[in-house]
VOLUM-831085 format. One record per atom (N, C-alpha, C): residue in one letter; x, y, z. Coordinates in steps of 0.05 Angstrom, whole numbers, m for minus. Example, Ala and Ser with C-alpha at 12.3 -4.5 7.8 and 13.67 -1.06 7.14 Angstrom:
// VOLUM-831085
{"A", {264, m114, 156}}
{"A", {246, m90, 156}}
{"A", {264, m66, 156}}
{"S", {257, m45, 142}}
{"S", {273, m21, 143}}
{"S", {258, 1, 157}}
//
This chain:
// VOLUM-831085
{"M", {m243, 48, m399}}
{"M", {m203, 24, m393}}
{"M", {m214, 32, m352}}
{"R", {m223, 55, m339}}
{"R", {m219, 61, m311}}
{"R", {m237, 34, m297}}
{"E", {m246, 12, m307}}
{"E", {m259, 4, m283}}
{"E", {m258, m28, m288}}
{"H", {m223, m29, m309}}
{"H", {m201, m56, m301}}
{"H", {m194, m46, m286}}
{"I", {m175, m22, m275}}
{"I", {m152, m10, m262}}
{"I", {m171, m11, m229}}
{"G", {m147, m36, m223}}
{"G", {m158, m32, m184}}
{"G", {m127, m29, m176}}
{"T", {m140, m21, m153}}
{"T", {m123, 1, m132}}
{"T", {m112, m22, m103}}
{"S", {m114, m54, m109}}
{"S", {m112, m67, m86}}
{"S", {m96, m90, m99}}
{"S", {m72, m96, m85}}
{"S", {m63, m119, m89}}
{"S", {m84, m149, m86}}
{"M", {m108, m140, m80}}
{"M", {m121, m168, m66}}
{"M", {m143, m162, m77}}
{"D", {m142, m150, m96}}
{"D", {m177, m151, m113}}
{"D", {m179, m175, m124}}
{"G", {m174, m209, m114}}
{"G", {m180, m236, m131}}
{"G", {m160, m238, m153}}
{"A", {m151, m220, m152}}
{"A", {m131, m231, m195}}
{"A", {m106, m235, m181}}
{"R", {m95, m260, m199}}
{"R", {m64, m272, m181}}
{"R", {m48, m255, m193}}
{"P", {m24, m246, m187}}
{"P", {m3, m240, m193}}
{"P", {m4, m236, m232}}
{"Y", {14, m220, m252}}
{"Y", {15, m236, m269}}
{"Y", {m6, m245, m290}}
{"T", {m23, m234, m276}}
{"T", {m49, m247, m297}}
{"T", {m71, m215, m304}}
{"R", {m64, m194, m293}}
{"R", {m66, m159, m300}}
{"R", {m56, m143, m291}}
{"S", {m49, m119, m312}}
{"S", {m46, m93, m295}}
{"S", {m49, m82, m278}}
{"R", {m32, m68, m265}}
{"R", {m41, m56, m239}}
{"R", {m32, m30, m227}}
{"P", {m32, m12, m219}}
{"P", {m23, 16, m221}}
{"P", {4, 6, m190}}
{"L", {21, 16, m195}}
{"L", {49, 16, m180}}
{"L", {36, 27, m151}}
{"P", {57, 25, m139}}
{"P", {46, 29, m107}}
{"P", {67, 63, m105}}
{"A", {60, 82, m80}}
{"A", {76, 103, m94}}
{"A", {105, 91, m88}}
{"Y", {128, 107, m95}}
{"Y", {155, 96, m75}}
{"Y", {152, 111, m66}}
{"R", {181, 108, m39}}
{"R", {195, 111, m22}}
{"R", {207, 104, m21}}
{"G", {220, 125, 2}}
{"G", {250, 122, 7}}
{"G", {240, 103, 32}}
{"I", {265, 83, 45}}
{"I", {256, 67, 72}}
{"I", {286, 61, 83}}
{"L", {282, 68, 98}}
{"L", {310, 81, 118}}
{"L", {309, 53, 150}}
{"A", {333, 36, 141}}
{"A", {318, 11, 168}}
{"A", {355, 14, 192}}
{"V", {342, 1, 213}}
{"V", {365, 3, 235}}
{"V", {361, m29, 253}}
{"D", {382, m28, 259}}
{"D", {397, m49, 280}}
{"D", {422, m43, 296}}
{"A", {408, m46, 314}}
{"A", {427, m52, 345}}
{"A", {444, m73, 340}}
{"K", {464, m61, 335}}
{"K", {494, m92, 335}}
{"K", {506, m100, 373}}
{"G", {505, m127, 371}}
{"G", {497, m142, 386}}
{"G", {478, m142, 415}}
{"F", {446, m144, 393}}
{"F", {433, m138, 413}}
{"F", {425, m163, 419}}
{"T", {416, m180, 408}}
{"T", {420, m202, 431}}
{"T", {445, m212, 455}}
{"G", {466, m208, 446}}
{"G", {484, m209, 463}}
{"G", {478, m188, 492}}
{"H", {465, m168, 496}}
{"H", {458, m165, 524}}
{"H", {430, m182, 534}}
{"P", {446, m177, 560}}
{"P", {417, m192, 577}}
{"P", {396, m173, 578}}
{"A", {371, m200, 568}}
{"A", {348, m190, 569}}
{"A", {343, m158, 580}}
{"I", {345, m157, 601}}
{"I", {331, m139, 623}}
{"I", {344, m102, 618}}
{"E", {357, m116, 589}}
{"E", {372, m82, 581}}
{"E", {344, m83, 556}}
{"H", {346, m101, 526}}
{"H", {327, m106, 515}}
{"H", {313, m86, 507}}
{"E", {296, m74, 526}}
{"E", {268, m52, 528}}
{"E", {284, m25, 533}}
{"A", {302, m20, 547}}
{"A", {315, m7, 539}}
{"A", {323, m1, 512}}
{"I", {338, m14, 488}}
{"I", {346, 2, 476}}
{"I", {329, 0, 460}}
{"S", {304, m22, 456}}
{"S", {290, m14, 433}}
{"S", {272, 19, 429}}
{"R", {277, 29, 461}}
{"R", {264, 53, 471}}
{"R", {291, 76, 456}}
{"V", {302, 64, 463}}
{"V", {323, 93, 455}}
{"V", {329, 101, 429}}
{"V", {335, 77, 410}}
{"V", {334, 75, 382}}
{"V", {321, 98, 372}}
{"P", {296, 91, 384}}
{"P", {274, 113, 361}}
{"P", {290, 146, 365}}
{"E", {282, 144, 388}}
{"E", {302, 171, 410}}
{"E", {322, 183, 400}}
{"L", {344, 172, 392}}
{"L", {369, 173, 377}}
{"L", {362, 184, 342}}
{"L", {348, 167, 339}}
{"L", {334, 179, 308}}
{"L", {324, 205, 306}}
{"E", {303, 210, 326}}
{"E", {294, 234, 313}}
{"E", {307, 265, 322}}
{"T", {328, 251, 339}}
{"T", {355, 277, 351}}
{"T", {368, 275, 333}}
{"A", {372, 255, 315}}
{"A", {380, 262, 288}}
{"A", {372, 269, 264}}
{"F", {345, 259, 254}}
{"F", {338, 280, 240}}
{"F", {337, 313, 245}}
{"A", {325, 315, 276}}
{"A", {324, 343, 277}}
{"A", {337, 351, 275}}
{"R", {367, 340, 277}}
{"R", {398, 362, 278}}
{"R", {400, 368, 247}}
{"A", {389, 338, 235}}
{"A", {400, 346, 206}}
{"A", {373, 357, 186}}
{"G", {358, 381, 205}}
{"G", {342, 396, 181}}
{"G", {321, 383, 177}}
{"L", {316, 356, 182}}
{"L", {289, 345, 166}}
{"L", {267, 320, 193}}
{"Q", {276, 346, 212}}
{"Q", {247, 338, 233}}
{"Q", {214, 338, 219}}
{"Q", {205, 353, 201}}
{"Q", {189, 350, 175}}
{"Q", {192, 315, 155}}
{"L", {218, 307, 161}}
{"L", {214, 278, 149}}
{"L", {199, 257, 168}}
{"W", {219, 270, 194}}
{"W", {218, 244, 213}}
{"W", {173, 261, 218}}
{"N", {158, 275, 226}}
{"N", {141, 283, 236}}
{"N", {125, 266, 215}}
{"E", {132, 266, 181}}
{"E", {110, 250, 157}}
{"E", {123, 216, 150}}
{"R", {139, 217, 169}}
{"R", {147, 193, 164}}
{"R", {133, 167, 154}}
{"K", {135, 161, 152}}
{"K", {120, 132, 130}}
{"K", {108, 106, 148}}
{"F", {88, 88, 149}}
{"F", {104, 47, 159}}
{"F", {114, 57, 182}}
{"P", {118, 73, 215}}
{"P", {143, 68, 229}}
{"P", {138, 50, 245}}
{"A", {153, 37, 247}}
{"A", {157, 3, 267}}
{"A", {175, m2, 279}}
{"T", {175, m13, 307}}
{"T", {199, m26, 319}}
{"T", {206, m49, 301}}
{"T", {228, m59, 305}}
{"T", {227, m85, 297}}
{"T", {250, m103, 321}}
{"G", {239, m90, 356}}
{"G", {253, m97, 381}}
{"G", {279, m87, 378}}
{"D", {297, m97, 357}}
{"D", {328, m84, 367}}
{"D", {329, m61, 339}}
{"G", {311, m63, 334}}
{"G", {327, m30, 306}}
{"G", {303, m22, 296}}
{"Y", {284, m13, 281}}
{"Y", {270, 26, 270}}
{"Y", {269, 15, 235}}
{"V", {242, 16, 224}}
{"V", {244, 14, 188}}
{"V", {217, 38, 194}}
{"L", {228, 64, 181}}
{"L", {209, 84, 167}}
{"L", {200, 81, 130}}
{"G", {191, 97, 119}}
{"G", {179, 106, 98}}
{"G", {190, 138, 94}}
{"F", {198, 134, 69}}
{"F", {193, 183, 75}}
{"F", {196, 183, 41}}
{"D", {194, 215, 33}}
{"D", {201, 220, 1}}
{"D", {218, 205, 0}}
{"P", {221, 194, m17}}
{"P", {242, 192, m36}}
{"P", {261, 212, m47}}
{"S", {246, 236, m61}}
{"S", {258, 264, m58}}
{"S", {285, 274, m44}}
{"L", {275, 267, m22}}
{"L", {298, 266, 16}}
{"L", {314, 241, 14}}
{"M", {320, 221, m11}}
{"M", {328, 212, m2}}
{"M", {353, 212, m2}}
{"P", {381, 238, m25}}
{"P", {398, 255, m17}}
{"P", {398, 277, 21}}
{"F", {382, 276, 23}}
{"F", {388, 290, 48}}
{"F", {403, 275, 85}}
{"V", {379, 247, 61}}
{"V", {382, 214, 87}}
{"V", {407, 196, 83}}
{"I", {422, 210, 58}}
{"I", {445, 202, 69}}
{"I", {466, 215, 81}}
{"H", {468, 244, 64}}
{"H", {486, 263, 83}}
{"H", {473, 293, 82}}
{"P", {464, 300, 94}}
{"P", {480, 290, 126}}
{"P", {470, 279, 147}}
{"L", {448, 268, 143}}
{"L", {432, 256, 157}}
{"L", {450, 236, 174}}
{"L", {457, 210, 167}}
{"L", {482, 188, 174}}
{"L", {499, 206, 188}}
{"L", {520, 224, 180}}
{"L", {540, 237, 201}}
{"L", {526, 251, 221}}
{"T", {507, 261, 218}}
{"T", {491, 281, 244}}
{"T", {483, 244, 257}}
{"L", {480, 221, 252}}
{"L", {472, 206, 273}}
{"L", {498, 189, 288}}
{"Q", {504, 191, 261}}
{"Q", {539, 186, 280}}
{"Q", {565, 199, 302}}
{"D", {544, 234, 294}}
{"D", {553, 257, 324}}
{"D", {541, 236, 347}}
{"V", {504, 232, 346}}
{"V", {481, 236, 362}}
{"V", {500, 210, 377}}
{"L", {493, 189, 365}}
{"L", {504, 163, 382}}
{"L", {534, 172, 400}}
{"T", {557, 181, 383}}
{"T", {579, 181, 392}}
{"T", {574, 210, 431}}
{"E", {552, 222, 419}}
{"E", {546, 234, 450}}
{"E", {530, 224, 455}}
{"F", {519, 212, 460}}
{"F", {505, 190, 480}}
{"F", {526, 171, 485}}
{"N", {540, 152, 469}}
{"N", {552, 141, 485}}
{"N", {575, 146, 501}}
{"I", {587, 167, 495}}
{"I", {601, 175, 519}}
{"I", {589, 189, 542}}
{"L", {567, 214, 528}}
{"L", {558, 217, 561}}
{"L", {536, 206, 581}}
{"S", {522, 179, 580}}
{"S", {504, 182, 581}}
{"S", {513, 154, 604}}
{"H", {531, 157, 626}}
{"H", {532, 133, 646}}
{"H", {518, 121, 653}}
{"G", {529, 101, 643}}
{"G", {500, 62, 656}}
{"G", {494, 50, 636}}
{"A", {485, 73, 604}}
{"A", {470, 67, 598}}
{"A", {494, 48, 578}}
{"V", {462, 25, 561}}
{"V", {476, 9, 532}}
{"V", {501, 29, 518}}
{"P", {525, 17, 510}}
{"P", {521, 30, 486}}
{"P", {510, 17, 460}}
{"I", {498, 46, 451}}
{"I", {485, 39, 427}}
{"I", {507, 42, 398}}
{"R", {506, 24, 379}}
{"R", {509, 19, 352}}
{"R", {501, 11, 325}}
{"L", {499, 22, 302}}
{"L", {471, 15, 285}}
{"L", {486, 13, 263}}
{"R", {463, m5, 252}}
{"R", {475, m13, 215}}
{"R", {455, m3, 211}}
{"V", {458, 11, 182}}
{"V", {435, 18, 170}}
{"V", {428, 19, 142}}
{"S", {413, 11, 140}}
{"S", {410, 2, 109}}
{"S", {377, 27, 98}}
{"L", {386, 33, 75}}
{"L", {378, 46, 52}}
{"L", {368, 29, 24}}
{"H", {340, 35, 16}}
{"H", {337, 39, m9}}
{"H", {304, 52, m15}}
{"T", {293, 49, m48}}
{"T", {277, 60, m47}}
{"T", {268, 37, m66}}
{"G", {238, 41, m65}}
{"G", {224, 32, m93}}
{"G", {179, 27, m76}}
{"P", {171, 21, m97}}
{"P", {149, 32, m91}}
{"P", {128, 6, m71}}
{"L", {120, 21, m51}}
{"L", {115, 0, m28}}
{"L", {84, 9, m16}}
{"P", {66, 0, m15}}
{"P", {36, 1, 2}}
{"P", {39, 29, 27}}
{"D", {12, 55, 32}}
{"D", {20, 58, 40}}
{"D", {m18, 60, 64}}
{"T", {m12, 43, 63}}
{"T", {m53, 34, 75}}
{"T", {m50, 47, 91}}
{"G", {m32, 53, 117}}
{"G", {m43, 70, 146}}
{"G", {m49, 47, 165}}
{"D", {m54, 21, 155}}
{"D", {m56, 10, 189}}
{"D", {m34, m16, 187}}
{"E", {m35, m36, 205}}
{"E", {m1, m50, 209}}
{"E", {9, m64, 191}}
{"F", {m4, m66, 154}}
{"F", {4, m88, 148}}
{"F", {9, m60, 124}}
{"S", {20, m39, 132}}
{"S", {19, m20, 118}}
{"S", {62, m26, 102}}
{"G", {66, m10, 71}}
{"G", {98, m16, 74}}
{"G", {105, m38, 62}}
{"N", {90, m60, 64}}
{"N", {99, m84, 60}}
{"N", {102, m90, 32}}
{"G", {128, m105, 23}}
{"G", {135, m107, m9}}
{"G", {166, m115, m11}}
{"T", {169, m117, m46}}
{"T", {198, m140, m46}}
{"T", {220, m106, m26}}
{"P", {205, m84, m28}}
{"P", {228, m67, m28}}
{"P", {242, m67, m4}}
{"R", {221, m75, 12}}
{"R", {218, m71, 40}}
{"R", {235, m88, 52}}
{"N", {236, m124, 46}}
{"N", {247, m139, 44}}
{"N", {275, m147, 45}}
{"D", {279, m135, 9}}
{"D", {310, m122, 9}}
{"D", {323, m102, 28}}
{"T", {305, m88, 43}}
{"T", {318, m60, 47}}
{"T", {331, m75, 84}}
{"H", {309, m94, 90}}
{"H", {323, m121, 115}}
{"H", {346, m133, 108}}
{"R", {347, m150, 90}}
{"R", {362, m170, 78}}
{"R", {392, m152, 83}}
{"L", {388, m123, 68}}
{"L", {416, m104, 59}}
{"L", {426, m102, 100}}
{"L", {421, m107, 120}}
{"L", {409, m89, 143}}
{"L", {438, m117, 150}}
{"D", {426, m142, 147}}
{"D", {434, m173, 160}}
{"D", {460, m178, 131}}
{"S", {467, m162, 115}}
{"S", {481, m180, 95}}
{"S", {514, m169, 111}}
{"R", {527, m202, 94}}
{"R", {561, m189, 103}}
{"R", {569, m180, 108}}
{"P", {576, m160, 91}}
{"P", {593, m131, 88}}
{"P", {593, m112, 114}}
{"V", {571, m104, 104}}
{"V", {557, m83, 124}}
{"V", {556, m99, 168}}
{"K", {554, m104, 168}}
{"K", {545, m137, 196}}
{"K", {600, m116, 202}}
{"A", {613, m129, 187}}
{"A", {634, m137, 175}}
{"A", {651, m110, 189}}
{"V", {637, m88, 182}}
{"V", {645, m67, 183}}
{"V", {644, m50, 203}}
{"L", {622, m59, 231}}
{"L", {625, m55, 254}}
{"L", {642, m65, 273}}
{"A", {638, m96, 273}}
{"A", {656, m114, 269}}
{"A", {691, m116, 279}}
{"S", {695, m97, 247}}
{"S", {713, m102, 247}}
{"S", {741, m60, 255}}
{"H", {715, m50, 258}}
{"H", {717, m27, 263}}
{"H", {716, m19, 300}}
{"K", {733, 3, 302}}
{"K", {733, 14, 332}}
{"K", {716, 10, 344}}
{"E", {702, 6, 362}}
{"E", {668, 20, 378}}
{"E", {673, 34, 390}}
{"S", {699, 50, 403}}
{"S", {700, 81, 404}}
{"S", {701, 95, 401}}
{"I", {694, 93, 364}}
{"I", {702, 116, 344}}
{"I", {678, 102, 324}}
{"T", {663, 86, 318}}
{"T", {646, 87, 290}}
{"T", {635, 72, 306}}
{"H", {617, 84, 299}}
{"H", {576, 84, 314}}
{"H", {574, 68, 298}}
{"I", {569, 77, 268}}
{"I", {541, 72, 252}}
{"I", {564, 65, 224}}
{"G", {542, 39, 213}}
{"G", {553, 21, 179}}
{"G", {538, 37, 165}}
{"A", {541, 39, 151}}
{"A", {516, 42, 123}}
{"A", {528, 28, 108}}
{"I", {491, 14, 89}}
{"I", {501, 6, 65}}
{"I", {470, 13, 46}}
{"L", {466, 36, 26}}
{"L", {463, 33, 9}}
{"L", {455, 14, m16}}
{"S", {433, 7, m26}}
{"S", {418, m2, m44}}
{"S", {434, 0, m71}}
{"N", {441, m14, m97}}
{"N", {449, 3, m114}}
{"N", {433, 28, m130}}
{"R", {404, 23, m128}}
{"R", {375, 36, m139}}
{"R", {387, 64, m129}}
{"C", {401, 57, m93}}
{"C", {393, 82, m81}}
{"C", {429, 109, m84}}
{"Y", {445, 89, m88}}
{"Y", {466, 84, m93}}
{"Y", {463, 117, m127}}
{"E", {454, 92, m151}}
{"E", {448, 97, m161}}
{"E", {442, 127, m175}}
{"D", {412, 130, m161}}
{"D", {392, 144, m164}}
{"D", {410, 176, m143}}
{"A", {401, 187, m120}}
{"A", {427, 197, m98}}
{"A", {454, 192, m104}}
{"V", {471, 185, m99}}
{"V", {498, 189, m95}}
{"V", {512, 189, m127}}
{"A", {501, 173, m149}}
{"A", {522, 177, m169}}
{"A", {511, 203, m191}}
{"S", {480, 204, m182}}
{"S", {474, 226, m207}}
{"S", {482, 249, m199}}
{"G", {499, 260, m170}}
{"G", {518, 282, m158}}
{"G", {496, 298, m150}}
{"Y", {467, 282, m130}}
{"Y", {450, 303, m124}}
{"Y", {457, 308, m89}}
{"T", {473, 277, m77}}
{"T", {483, 272, m52}}
{"T", {499, 291, m47}}
{"G", {511, 311, m30}}
{"G", {536, 328, m20}}
{"G", {553, 312, m10}}
{"L", {558, 287, m23}}
{"L", {582, 263, m14}}
{"L", {595, 260, m40}}
{"H", {620, 256, m47}}
{"H", {632, 239, m71}}
{"H", {628, 213, m67}}
{"P", {617, 209, m92}}
{"P", {621, 173, m96}}
{"P", {644, 164, m87}}
{"D", {680, 181, m68}}
{"D", {688, 158, m60}}
{"D", {691, 153, m39}}
{"H", {665, 168, m31}}
{"H", {660, 160, m1}}
{"H", {639, 125, m5}}
{"F", {645, 122, m21}}
{"F", {637, 93, m22}}
{"F", {648, 61, m32}}
{"V", {641, 54, m24}}
{"V", {658, 22, m21}}
{"V", {634, 6, m43}}
{"E", {644, m6, m54}}
{"E", {618, m22, m77}}
{"E", {615, m62, m60}}
{"V", {607, m71, m53}}
{"V", {595, m102, m46}}
{"V", {576, m115, m58}}
{"V", {576, m137, m59}}
{"V", {564, m153, m60}}
{"V", {548, m161, m34}}
{"A", {529, m158, m31}}
{"A", {505, m157, 7}}
{"A", {501, m188, m5}}
{"T", {506, m202, 17}}
{"T", {502, m233, 10}}
{"T", {491, m232, 48}}
{"V", {469, m258, 41}}
{"V", {454, m258, 67}}
{"V", {469, m288, 85}}
{"D", {475, m302, 102}}
{"D", {477, m329, 101}}
{"D", {452, m343, 121}}
{"D", {443, m367, 99}}
{"D", {426, m379, 94}}
{"D", {403, m364, 82}}
{"K", {415, m355, 66}}
{"K", {390, m337, 50}}
{"K", {399, m324, 10}}
{"P", {378, m328, 3}}
{"P", {381, m338, m30}}
{"P", {380, m306, m24}}
{"F", {406, m304, m18}}
{"F", {402, m259, m30}}
{"F", {431, m264, m37}}
{"A", {437, m236, m64}}
{"A", {455, m221, m79}}
{"A", {456, m211, m95}}
{"Q", {461, m182, m78}}
{"Q", {447, m152, m88}}
{"Q", {481, m151, m83}}
{"Q", {487, m118, m115}}
{"Q", {507, m103, m105}}
{"Q", {503, m88, m94}}
{"A", {514, m69, m82}}
{"A", {500, m46, m62}}
{"A", {525, m42, m58}}
{"W", {523, m8, m28}}
{"W", {556, 6, m23}}
{"W", {549, 11, 6}}
{"I", {576, 7, 6}}
{"I", {574, 11, 39}}
{"I", {583, 46, 35}}
{"Y", {585, 58, 67}}
{"Y", {588, 77, 73}}
{"Y", {593, 81, 105}}
{"V", {610, 87, 118}}
{"V", {624, 95, 138}}
{"V", {629, 125, 148}}
{"P", {615, 138, 162}}
{"P", {620, 169, 174}}
{"P", {644, 168, 181}}
{"Q", {642, 152, 205}}
{"Q", {674, 161, 223}}
{"Q", {690, 129, 221}}
{"P", {706, 121, 198}}
{"P", {717, 91, 188}}
{"P", {734, 95, 221}}
{"S", {743, 77, 225}}
{"S", {771, 66, 246}}
{"S", {774, 41, 234}}
{"G", {766, 36, 214}}
{"G", {789, m6, 206}}
{"G", {780, m5, 168}}
{"P", {785, m29, 161}}
{"P", {788, m45, 142}}
{"P", {753, m28, 129}}
{"L", {758, m26, 101}}
{"L", {729, m15, 88}}
{"L", {728, m47, 63}}
{"H", {716, m68, 59}}
{"H", {720, m85, 48}}
{"H", {718, m68, 11}}
{"E", {740, m72, m3}}
{"E", {710, m71, m36}}
{"E", {707, m99, m54}}
{"E", {700, m97, m66}}
{"E", {693, m124, m82}}
{"E", {717, m131, m90}}
{"G", {720, m154, m97}}
{"G", {738, m171, m119}}
{"G", {726, m185, m130}}
{"P", {734, m211, m148}}
{"P", {720, m221, m180}}
{"P", {702, m247, m161}}
{"A", {707, m251, m139}}
{"A", {687, m266, m129}}
{"A", {662, m262, m122}}
{"D", {660, m247, m109}}
{"D", {629, m220, m107}}
{"D", {627, m220, m122}}
{"R", {631, m206, m158}}
{"R", {631, m202, m178}}
{"R", {601, m226, m196}}
{"A", {627, m252, m177}}
{"A", {612, m276, m190}}
{"A", {571, m277, m173}}
{"A", {590, m284, m146}}
{"A", {567, m279, m135}}
{"A", {537, m267, m135}}
{"A", {541, m234, m144}}
{"A", {523, m233, m154}}
{"A", {508, m225, m167}}
{"E", {531, m239, m193}}
{"E", {514, m245, m221}}
{"E", {494, m279, m224}}
{"Q", {495, m278, m201}}
{"Q", {483, m309, m196}}
{"Q", {452, m294, m190}}
{"P", {431, m309, m204}}
{"P", {401, m308, m203}}
{"P", {392, m300, m175}}
{"R", {372, m288, m177}}
{"R", {358, m284, m151}}
{"R", {343, m313, m142}}
{"E", {340, m336, m134}}
{"E", {325, m351, m130}}
{"E", {287, m344, m107}}
{"D", {297, m315, m114}}
{"D", {257, m308, m92}}
{"D", {251, m303, m109}}
{"A", {269, m286, m146}}
{"A", {259, m268, m162}}
{"A", {251, m286, m191}}
{"R", {254, m321, m178}}
{"R", {245, m323, m202}}
{"R", {221, m344, m210}}
{"P", {200, m345, m232}}
{"P", {167, m362, m224}}
{"P", {174, m393, m214}}
{"P", {164, m406, m189}}
{"P", {180, m428, m169}}
{"P", {178, m452, m190}}
{"E", {170, m452, m208}}
{"E", {167, m483, m228}}
{"E", {206, m477, m229}}
{"S", {218, m458, m226}}
{"S", {243, m449, m233}}
{"S", {267, m446, m222}}
{"R", {255, m448, m193}}
{"R", {272, m446, m160}}
{"R", {281, m476, m165}}
{"S", {313, m465, m159}}
{"S", {321, m486, m142}}
{"S", {333, m491, m110}}
{"T", {333, m509, m103}}
{"T", {330, m523, m81}}
{"T", {359, m516, m67}}
{"Q", {385, m511, m86}}
{"Q", {413, m502, m76}}
{"Q", {433, m479, m79}}
{"S", {445, m475, m68}}
{"S", {459, m438, m70}}
{"S", {472, m451, m85}}
{"P", {493, m440, m115}}
{"P", {518, m439, m131}}
{"P", {539, m443, m96}}
{"H", {563, m464, m114}}
{"H", {578, m466, m107}}
{"H", {603, m463, m128}}
{"V", {627, m443, m103}}
{"V", {649, m440, m115}}
{"V", {673, m443, m109}}
{"R", {679, m461, m132}}
{"R", {705, m471, m99}}
{"R", {729, m445, m121}}
{"N", {756, m440, m98}}
{"N", {767, m413, m93}}
{"N", {794, m437, m86}}
{"S", {818, m427, m93}}
{"S", {849, m441, m98}}
{"S", {871, m411, m104}}
{"A", {886, m419, m99}}
{"A", {920, m401, m104}}
{"A", {952, m428, m105}}
{"P", {938, m426, m133}}
{"P", {976, m439, m141}}
{"P", {997, m435, m135}}
{"N", {996, m405, m130}}
{"N", {1022, m386, m121}}
{"N", {1022, m380, m97}}
{"G", {998, m404, m75}}
{"G", {1004, m395, m52}}
{"G", {993, m415, m27}}
{"N", {973, m404, m10}}
{"N", {952, m422, 4}}
{"N", {927, m440, m8}}
{"I", {930, m456, m12}}
{"I", {890, m477, m32}}
{"I", {891, m469, m13}}
{"N", {852, m463, m18}}
{"N", {833, m460, 3}}
{"N", {815, m480, m7}}
{"T", {809, m507, 12}}
{"T", {802, m523, 9}}
{"T", {762, m527, 19}}
{"G", {752, m538, 5}}
{"G", {720, m531, 13}}
{"G", {706, m514, m11}}
{"T", {683, m515, 4}}
{"T", {660, m494, m13}}
{"T", {660, m470, m11}}
{"L", {653, m450, m23}}
{"L", {659, m428, m27}}
{"L", {637, m413, m35}}
{"H", {619, m395, m20}}
{"H", {589, m380, m25}}
{"H", {595, m349, m32}}
{"G", {607, m353, m54}}
{"G", {615, m321, m59}}
{"G", {634, m315, m52}}
{"G", {655, m325, m41}}
{"G", {686, m330, m30}}
{"G", {688, m323, m12}}
{"Q", {717, m327, m5}}
{"Q", {720, m352, 23}}
{"Q", {718, m338, 47}}
{"S", {692, m352, 62}}
{"S", {686, m338, 84}}
{"S", {696, m336, 111}}
{"V", {702, m318, 109}}
{"V", {708, m325, 147}}
{"V", {682, m313, 171}}
{"S", {692, m323, 190}}
{"S", {664, m330, 203}}
{"S", {687, m316, 231}}
{"N", {675, m283, 250}}
{"N", {685, m281, 274}}
{"N", {660, m281, 294}}
{"S", {663, m298, 307}}
{"S", {642, m295, 323}}
{"S", {639, m299, 349}}
{"N", {622, m284, 367}}
{"N", {627, m266, 388}}
{"N", {641, m245, 390}}
{"V", {628, m226, 365}}
{"V", {639, m202, 365}}
{"V", {625, m182, 373}}
{"A", {629, m178, 406}}
{"A", {604, m158, 418}}
{"A", {577, m152, 412}}
{"G", {576, m193, 410}}
{"G", {540, m200, 413}}
{"G", {542, m213, 383}}
{"D", {551, m210, 362}}
{"D", {547, m211, 342}}
{"D", {562, m233, 327}}
{"H", {544, m253, 304}}
{"H", {560, m258, 290}}
{"H", {570, m259, 266}}
{"V", {591, m254, 260}}
{"V", {601, m249, 234}}
{"V", {617, m269, 210}}
{"G", {597, m269, 179}}
{"G", {604, m282, 171}}
{"G", {628, m259, 144}}
{"G", {638, m253, 140}}
{"G", {656, m237, 112}}
{"G", {667, m247, 105}}
{"N", {674, m228, 90}}
{"N", {685, m233, 52}}
{"N", {705, m238, 48}}
{"K", {737, m256, 48}}
{"K", {762, m252, 49}}
{"K", {759, m257, 20}}
{"A", {750, m256, m4}}
{"A", {764, m260, m32}}
{"A", {771, m230, m39}}
{"G", {754, m213, m35}}
{"G", {753, m187, m36}}
{"G", {786, m169, m31}}
{"R", {778, m149, m36}}
{"R", {801, m140, m31}}
{"R", {807, m112, m7}}
{"V", {814, m96, 2}}
{"V", {799, m84, 41}}
{"V", {820, m63, 29}}
{"R", {803, m30, 22}}
{"R", {827, m17, 35}}
{"R", {823, m15, 55}}
{"G", {843, 2, 51}}
{"G", {854, 12, 86}}
{"G", {837, 27, 97}}
{"F", {851, 44, 119}}
{"F", {844, 63, 136}}
{"F", {838, 45, 173}}
{"Q", {869, 40, 172}}
{"Q", {871, 24, 194}}
{"Q", {883, 29, 210}}
{"G", {869, 61, 217}}
{"G", {876, 78, 238}}
{"G", {855, 100, 244}}
{"D", {859, 119, 261}}
{"D", {835, 131, 260}}
{"D", {830, 145, 236}}
{"Q", {822, 147, 222}}
{"Q", {836, 165, 202}}
{"Q", {800, 170, 185}}
{"V", {796, 199, 175}}
{"V", {768, 194, 163}}
{"V", {773, 202, 137}}
{"R", {750, 188, 126}}
{"R", {763, 197, 95}}
{"R", {737, 222, 71}}
{"G", {763, 239, 67}}
{"G", {752, 261, 58}}
{"G", {739, 281, 78}}
{"N", {730, 308, 87}}
{"N", {723, 317, 99}}
{"N", {703, 304, 116}}
{"K", {712, 304, 145}}
{"K", {689, 300, 169}}
{"K", {655, 317, 163}}
{"Y", {664, 349, 153}}
{"Y", {652, 364, 168}}
{"Y", {643, 380, 132}}
{"Q", {648, 370, 108}}
{"Q", {637, 360, 87}}
{"Q", {609, 376, 86}}
{"G", {592, 398, 73}}
{"G", {568, 406, 77}}
{"G", {562, 399, 90}}
{"R", {556, 412, 115}}
{"R", {555, 423, 137}}
{"R", {567, 445, 136}}
{"P", {543, 460, 165}}
{"P", {550, 484, 170}}
{"P", {581, 487, 196}}
//
């Protein structure tokens, strides 16, 4: 049977026609700098260079220097960075790395006079990805979904609605990442630190259950409502066979018989757009409930699990 087992997805056989071994599972971390395109072009190179430097500093302070040194398929995305890692270390990447990265960015933004302030969106996911060691390494659906999560409405809304002098990190975890590392009890944070959302991306057929985590909140955290759940239950077009794909997105009508009536077509909830918020265009979701944190409050112990 060994001769029938291929090791490459490009061995000539089409998908769904022959069984092949899965690539190794990887943890995936991606970050984007908020408002990158809103900065003058002369500042883009400086931002692109400093993001991986800040990440390396945070990894080292969090005791994860070896993970950084052994990172898989690292790549700059212009306004951000992506890397793969051993998925068994995901609990440590969630905590203390994200909290440490918040502290590193706080120091940078306060002490680096004249430098461009950096606020980051972070997404975390896990799944099978090939590691070929060349420029095509690490490509696959899990990586695509990681970037979709990074561009999703809920995590963009966090940085848009939280104080820029306090909250420098807004993170979103895939449901698989949350279930494996947080709900299972392996991460040094209680599940109450995380808020469930439906991650949708404007003009993309993408809707997934996900979890928001903000190490230093200073504004509202989105909490999903019934309309969000309806969006999550819609089948993903990119996951269906080509012959069954639709060219139209599902539409939902929303009304309030005892209050204001919202007219128009809704996509997974009532869309609220905030333009030119520090350079980002943010489409929020008003249909869900909003969990408070209206002041400069920290949910839980900011120094939980830290020496």
